[in-house]
MARTOR-328403 format. One record per residue (C-alpha): x, y, z. Coordinates in nm, 4 decimals. Example, Ala and Ser with C-alpha at 12.3 -4.5 7.8 and 13.67 -1.06 7.14 Angstrom:
residues 2
<rec px="1.2300" py="-0.4500" pz="0.7800"/>
<rec px="1.3670" py="-0.1060" pz="0.7140"/>
//
This chain:
residues 251
<rec px="9.0252" py="12.5106" pz="9.5379"/>
<rec px="9.0815" py="12.4202" pz="9.1772"/>
<rec px="9.2349" py="12.5516" pz="8.8591"/>
<rec px="9.2480" py="12.4381" pz="8.4988"/>
<rec px="9.5590" py="12.2784" pz="8.3554"/>
<rec px="9.6124" py="12.3702" pz="7.9922"/>
<rec px="9.8566" py="12.5105" pz="7.7428"/>
<rec px="10.2251" py="12.4451" pz="7.6744"/>
<rec px="10.3233" py="12.4857" pz="8.0394"/>
<rec px="10.0665" py="12.2434" pz="8.1850"/>
<rec px="10.3363" py="11.9997" pz="8.2997"/>
<rec px="10.5357" py="12.2608" pz="8.4911"/>
<rec px="10.2182" py="12.4043" pz="8.6443"/>
<rec px="10.1085" py="12.0578" pz="8.7538"/>
<rec px="10.4531" py="11.9978" pz="8.9040"/>
<rec px="10.4408" py="12.3217" pz="9.1015"/>
<rec px="10.0858" py="12.2644" pz="9.2242"/>
<rec px="10.1555" py="11.9057" pz="9.3314"/>
<rec px="10.4323" py="12.0302" pz="9.5579"/>
<rec px="10.1791" py="12.2430" pz="9.7468"/>
<rec px="9.9199" py="11.9698" pz="9.7847"/>
<rec px="9.7138" py="11.9743" pz="9.4654"/>
<rec px="9.5952" py="11.6620" pz="9.2847"/>
<rec px="9.4943" py="11.6201" pz="8.9221"/>
<rec px="9.1582" py="11.5063" pz="8.7862"/>
<rec px="9.1527" py="11.5185" pz="8.4065"/>
<rec px="9.2292" py="11.8820" pz="8.3153"/>
<rec px="9.1747" py="12.0194" pz="8.6658"/>
<rec px="9.4118" py="12.0499" pz="8.9629"/>
<rec px="9.2301" py="12.0603" pz="9.2971"/>
<rec px="9.2996" py="12.0803" pz="9.6688"/>
<rec px="9.0529" py="12.0494" pz="9.9599"/>
<rec px="8.9962" py="12.3777" pz="10.1403"/>
<rec px="8.7520" py="12.3298" pz="10.4254"/>
<rec px="8.6657" py="12.5777" pz="10.6986"/>
<rec px="8.8229" py="12.4749" pz="11.0334"/>
<rec px="8.9505" py="12.1439" pz="10.8924"/>
<rec px="9.2861" py="12.0366" pz="10.7500"/>
<rec px="9.2446" py="11.6602" pz="10.7834"/>
<rec px="9.3300" py="11.5847" pz="10.4198"/>
<rec px="9.7100" py="11.5701" pz="10.4152"/>
<rec px="9.9215" py="11.5190" pz="10.1041"/>
<rec px="10.1744" py="11.2373" pz="10.1459"/>
<rec px="10.4627" py="11.1089" pz="9.9372"/>
<rec px="10.7118" py="10.8235" pz="9.9669"/>
<rec px="11.0807" py="10.9143" pz="9.9564"/>
<rec px="11.1539" py="10.6593" pz="9.6851"/>
<rec px="11.5234" py="10.7433" pz="9.6717"/>
<rec px="11.5651" py="10.6178" pz="10.0307"/>
<rec px="11.3011" py="10.3448" pz="10.0364"/>
<rec px="11.3965" py="9.9980" pz="10.1616"/>
<rec px="11.1207" py="9.7348" pz="10.1614"/>
<rec px="11.0241" py="9.5622" pz="10.4829"/>
<rec px="11.0242" py="9.1835" pz="10.5112"/>
<rec px="10.6519" py="9.1721" pz="10.4349"/>
<rec px="10.6971" py="9.3973" pz="10.1336"/>
<rec px="10.9841" py="9.1849" pz="10.0043"/>
<rec px="10.7639" py="8.8758" pz="10.0234"/>
<rec px="10.4834" py="9.0585" pz="9.8436"/>
<rec px="10.7203" py="9.1637" pz="9.5663"/>
<rec px="10.8492" py="8.8093" pz="9.5300"/>
<rec px="10.4962" py="8.6636" pz="9.5276"/>
<rec px="10.3925" py="8.8930" pz="9.2440"/>
<rec px="10.7280" py="8.9141" pz="9.0713"/>
<rec px="10.5999" py="8.7228" pz="8.7696"/>
<rec px="10.3542" py="8.9984" pz="8.6791"/>
<rec px="10.4324" py="9.1828" pz="8.3571"/>
<rec px="10.4104" py="9.5612" pz="8.3982"/>
<rec px="10.3614" py="9.7508" pz="8.0736"/>
<rec px="10.3667" py="10.1288" pz="8.0421"/>
<rec px="10.0891" py="10.2222" pz="7.7999"/>
<rec px="9.9772" py="10.5518" pz="7.6518"/>
<rec px="9.6781" py="10.7074" pz="7.8324"/>
<rec px="9.4127" py="10.5334" pz="7.6259"/>
<rec px="9.1252" py="10.3490" pz="7.7912"/>
<rec px="9.0214" py="9.9953" pz="7.7022"/>
<rec px="8.7147" py="9.7842" pz="7.7700"/>
<rec px="8.9306" py="9.5379" pz="7.9604"/>
<rec px="9.0495" py="9.8124" pz="8.1950"/>
<rec px="8.6926" py="9.9346" pz="8.2472"/>
<rec px="8.5687" py="9.5872" pz="8.3376"/>
<rec px="8.8473" py="9.5498" pz="8.5938"/>
<rec px="8.7633" py="9.8940" pz="8.7377"/>
<rec px="8.3967" py="9.7965" pz="8.7782"/>
<rec px="8.4944" py="9.4785" pz="8.9589"/>
<rec px="8.7265" py="9.6751" pz="9.1869"/>
<rec px="8.4711" py="9.9450" pz="9.2686"/>
<rec px="8.1910" py="9.7000" pz="9.3417"/>
<rec px="8.4114" py="9.5209" pz="9.5960"/>
<rec px="8.6044" py="9.8098" pz="9.7509"/>
<rec px="8.3868" py="10.1213" pz="9.7077"/>
<rec px="8.0305" py="9.9973" pz="9.6445"/>
<rec px="7.8678" py="10.3221" pz="9.7600"/>
<rec px="8.1182" py="10.5581" pz="9.5998"/>
<rec px="8.0211" py="10.7996" pz="9.3261"/>
<rec px="8.2532" py="10.6347" pz="9.0749"/>
<rec px="8.0344" py="10.3222" pz="9.0590"/>
<rec px="7.8010" py="10.5151" pz="8.8291"/>
<rec px="8.0768" py="10.5688" pz="8.5717"/>
<rec px="8.0188" py="10.4306" pz="8.2238"/>
<rec px="8.2837" py="10.3617" pz="7.9612"/>
<rec px="8.2695" py="10.7189" pz="7.8321"/>
<rec px="8.3314" py="10.8556" pz="8.1841"/>
<rec px="8.6234" py="10.6181" pz="8.2247"/>
<rec px="8.7683" py="10.7230" pz="7.8893"/>
<rec px="8.7448" py="11.0869" pz="7.9982"/>
<rec px="8.9223" py="11.0037" pz="8.3247"/>
<rec px="9.2134" py="10.8373" pz="8.1449"/>
<rec px="9.2432" py="11.0253" pz="7.8182"/>
<rec px="9.1677" py="11.3870" pz="7.9109"/>
<rec px="9.5119" py="11.4788" pz="8.0343"/>
<rec px="9.7123" py="11.7901" pz="7.9471"/>
<rec px="10.0250" py="11.6549" pz="8.1216"/>
<rec px="10.2664" py="11.3645" pz="8.0759"/>
<rec px="10.0616" py="11.0619" pz="8.1795"/>
<rec px="10.0470" py="10.6907" pz="8.1165"/>
<rec px="9.8618" py="10.3794" pz="8.2274"/>
<rec px="10.0676" py="10.0979" pz="8.3757"/>
<rec px="9.9018" py="9.7603" pz="8.3227"/>
<rec px="9.9841" py="9.4561" pz="8.5343"/>
<rec px="9.9253" py="9.1229" pz="8.3638"/>
<rec px="9.9850" py="8.7609" pz="8.4506"/>
<rec px="10.2074" py="8.5636" pz="8.2119"/>
<rec px="10.0165" py="8.4025" pz="7.9272"/>
<rec px="10.0330" py="8.0339" pz="7.8497"/>
<rec px="10.2078" py="8.0878" pz="7.5150"/>
<rec px="10.4215" py="8.3823" pz="7.6260"/>
<rec px="10.3051" py="8.5811" pz="7.3237"/>
<rec px="9.9442" py="8.6889" pz="7.3708"/>
<rec px="9.8686" py="8.9316" pz="7.6544"/>
<rec px="9.7932" py="8.7600" pz="7.9843"/>
<rec px="9.5117" py="8.8297" pz="8.2265"/>
<rec px="9.4880" py="9.1929" pz="8.3383"/>
<rec px="9.4917" py="9.2013" pz="8.7210"/>
<rec px="9.5826" py="9.5632" pz="8.7945"/>
<rec px="9.6303" py="9.9076" pz="8.6429"/>
<rec px="9.7264" py="10.2579" pz="8.7473"/>
<rec px="9.6809" py="10.5977" pz="8.5848"/>
<rec px="10.0082" py="10.7761" pz="8.6600"/>
<rec px="10.1538" py="11.1225" pz="8.5989"/>
<rec px="10.5246" py="11.1701" pz="8.5352"/>
<rec px="10.6406" py="11.4784" pz="8.7245"/>
<rec px="10.9824" py="11.6406" pz="8.7393"/>
<rec px="11.0406" py="11.5119" pz="9.0947"/>
<rec px="10.8453" py="11.1879" pz="9.0980"/>
<rec px="10.5544" py="10.9712" pz="8.9928"/>
<rec px="10.2040" py="11.0704" pz="9.0983"/>
<rec px="9.9607" py="10.7805" pz="9.1301"/>
<rec px="9.6344" py="10.9364" pz="9.0139"/>
<rec px="9.4172" py="10.6254" pz="9.0431"/>
<rec px="9.4954" py="10.2559" pz="9.0784"/>
<rec px="9.2614" py="9.9575" pz="9.0650"/>
<rec px="9.3023" py="9.5823" pz="9.0635"/>
<rec px="9.1282" py="9.2472" pz="9.0986"/>
<rec px="9.0252" py="9.2434" pz="9.4669"/>
<rec px="8.9062" py="8.8826" pz="9.4534"/>
<rec px="9.2117" py="8.7152" pz="9.3034"/>
<rec px="9.2624" py="8.4125" pz="9.5287"/>
<rec px="9.6388" py="8.3806" pz="9.4879"/>
<rec px="9.7399" py="8.7475" pz="9.4696"/>
<rec px="9.6509" py="8.9170" pz="9.7946"/>
<rec px="9.7886" py="9.2679" pz="9.8306"/>
<rec px="9.7838" py="9.3678" pz="9.4646"/>
<rec px="9.7189" py="9.7308" pz="9.5555"/>
<rec px="10.0279" py="9.7402" pz="9.7746"/>
<rec px="10.2308" py="9.5677" pz="9.5049"/>
<rec px="10.1352" py="9.8388" pz="9.2539"/>
<rec px="10.2688" py="10.1032" pz="9.4943"/>
<rec px="10.5897" py="9.9058" pz="9.5459"/>
<rec px="10.6356" py="9.8779" pz="9.1712"/>
<rec px="10.5902" py="10.2539" pz="9.1318"/>
<rec px="10.8569" py="10.3114" pz="9.3962"/>
<rec px="11.0900" py="10.0775" pz="9.2068"/>
<rec px="11.0157" py="10.2558" pz="8.8783"/>
<rec px="11.0828" py="10.5951" pz="9.0376"/>
<rec px="11.4180" py="10.4663" pz="9.1629"/>
<rec px="11.5079" py="10.3389" pz="8.8149"/>
<rec px="11.4117" py="10.6754" pz="8.6631"/>
<rec px="11.6127" py="10.8699" pz="8.9201"/>
<rec px="11.3001" py="11.0355" pz="9.0617"/>
<rec px="11.3007" py="11.1025" pz="9.4374"/>
<rec px="10.9309" py="11.0703" pz="9.5210"/>
<rec px="10.6088" py="10.8765" pz="9.4661"/>
<rec px="10.3015" py="11.0861" pz="9.5410"/>
<rec px="10.0172" py="10.8867" pz="9.6987"/>
<rec px="9.7543" py="11.1598" pz="9.7201"/>
<rec px="9.5718" py="11.2462" pz="10.0400"/>
<rec px="9.5907" py="11.0730" pz="10.3756"/>
<rec px="9.3483" py="11.1279" pz="10.6639"/>
<rec px="9.4661" py="11.0073" pz="11.0020"/>
<rec px="9.2117" py="10.7659" pz="11.1463"/>
<rec px="9.0390" py="10.6967" pz="10.8152"/>
<rec px="9.0542" py="10.3164" pz="10.7819"/>
<rec px="9.0565" py="10.3070" pz="10.4027"/>
<rec px="9.3592" py="10.5382" pz="10.3791"/>
<rec px="9.5861" py="10.3786" pz="10.6375"/>
<rec px="9.7595" py="10.1516" pz="10.3854"/>
<rec px="9.9565" py="10.4568" pz="10.2713"/>
<rec px="10.1599" py="10.4756" pz="10.5925"/>
<rec px="10.3259" py="10.1376" pz="10.5293"/>
<rec px="10.5946" py="10.2918" pz="10.3055"/>
<rec px="10.8924" py="10.4570" pz="10.4662"/>
<rec px="11.0407" py="10.7054" pz="10.4739"/>
<rec px="10.7259" py="10.9083" pz="10.4120"/>
<rec px="10.6665" py="11.2806" pz="10.4077"/>
<rec px="10.3522" py="11.4863" pz="10.4631"/>
<rec px="10.2746" py="11.8422" pz="10.3630"/>
<rec px="10.2222" py="12.0794" pz="10.6541"/>
<rec px="10.2078" py="12.4534" pz="10.7057"/>
<rec px="10.5874" py="12.4722" pz="10.6975"/>
<rec px="10.6262" py="12.2542" pz="10.3884"/>
<rec px="10.7078" py="11.8865" pz="10.3496"/>
<rec px="10.8156" py="11.7140" pz="10.6703"/>
<rec px="10.9090" py="11.3539" pz="10.7380"/>
<rec px="10.7144" py="11.1258" pz="10.9686"/>
<rec px="10.9321" py="11.0368" pz="11.2641"/>
<rec px="11.0208" py="10.6656" pz="11.2846"/>
<rec px="10.8313" py="10.6408" pz="11.6147"/>
<rec px="10.5140" py="10.7948" pz="11.4738"/>
<rec px="10.5220" py="10.5818" pz="11.1632"/>
<rec px="10.5861" py="10.2686" pz="11.3717"/>
<rec px="10.2727" py="10.3495" pz="11.5712"/>
<rec px="10.0636" py="10.4106" pz="11.2592"/>
<rec px="10.1848" py="10.0905" pz="11.0914"/>
<rec px="10.1101" py="9.8911" pz="11.4061"/>
<rec px="9.7531" py="10.0204" pz="11.3933"/>
<rec px="9.7230" py="9.9069" pz="11.0306"/>
<rec px="9.8557" py="9.5614" pz="11.1169"/>
<rec px="9.6053" py="9.5381" pz="11.4020"/>
<rec px="9.3179" py="9.6275" pz="11.1699"/>
<rec px="9.4265" py="9.5194" pz="10.8206"/>
<rec px="9.0777" py="9.5152" pz="10.6681"/>
<rec px="9.0503" py="9.8918" pz="10.6402"/>
<rec px="8.8860" py="9.9229" pz="10.3023"/>
<rec px="8.5837" py="10.1069" pz="10.4335"/>
<rec px="8.3056" py="10.2491" pz="10.2214"/>
<rec px="8.3216" py="10.5716" pz="10.0321"/>
<rec px="8.0462" py="10.8207" pz="10.0818"/>
<rec px="7.8335" py="10.9428" pz="9.7957"/>
<rec px="8.0539" py="11.1110" pz="9.5404"/>
<rec px="8.3673" py="11.0060" pz="9.7260"/>
<rec px="8.6952" py="10.8851" pz="9.5876"/>
<rec px="8.9821" py="10.6905" pz="9.7367"/>
<rec px="9.1442" py="11.0181" pz="9.8322"/>
<rec px="8.8316" py="11.1100" pz="10.0240"/>
<rec px="8.7465" py="11.4192" pz="9.8220"/>
<rec px="8.4574" py="11.4852" pz="9.5821"/>
<rec px="8.5184" py="11.3769" pz="9.2245"/>
<rec px="8.5490" py="11.6823" pz="9.0031"/>
<rec px="8.5341" py="11.4548" pz="8.7026"/>
<rec px="8.1767" py="11.3454" pz="8.7698"/>
//
């Protein structure tokens, strides 16, 4: 199911739709609606109650020198090059690998809601010129949280393992600073290896038939243990697939 986001009330419409499981792609809000299947589950981190684990604390410390800059939703060639590097390593068979710079600009710039790109750069040698871009995330600001529309990073950086997780942790921290209760992570499919990283953040809620409900500590412990046992769960996206596991409306 999908609907167009436009007009002076696009932000409030996007807010309302996100709370019932919709995601945004450019000017469209969409939600999977498959016959006899409800595997795609919307999940969000309760940022207001989040406490990092020991592993997450070490990851934050290891990447604490990165400079995060909130930029207007305007694409750059540097961002596009990083995206291509990310896709070729993480989603080589996904539909997004065919994107050119115009497609990427559409993805970032065609937004009727309050959006921004957060860039993550290493410190420069002189402390003045911008350092190396190692990660970025297209993010929507909603009334109750931050929605991570699409993140990408350097998957081959030798000294910065876990950049994708760090970007999520930084969004949780930013939500806390802004007084926003949630960070929306999109869709999660139980058993899908490339989506299991999302369960590492607690407390976490999922959208069910009765509304948002919290994972029990026991269930989340079990899911996290499975991720730890099989950490290399990047997987390969099917044709036309995205990280959320749904067809790309933008393409």
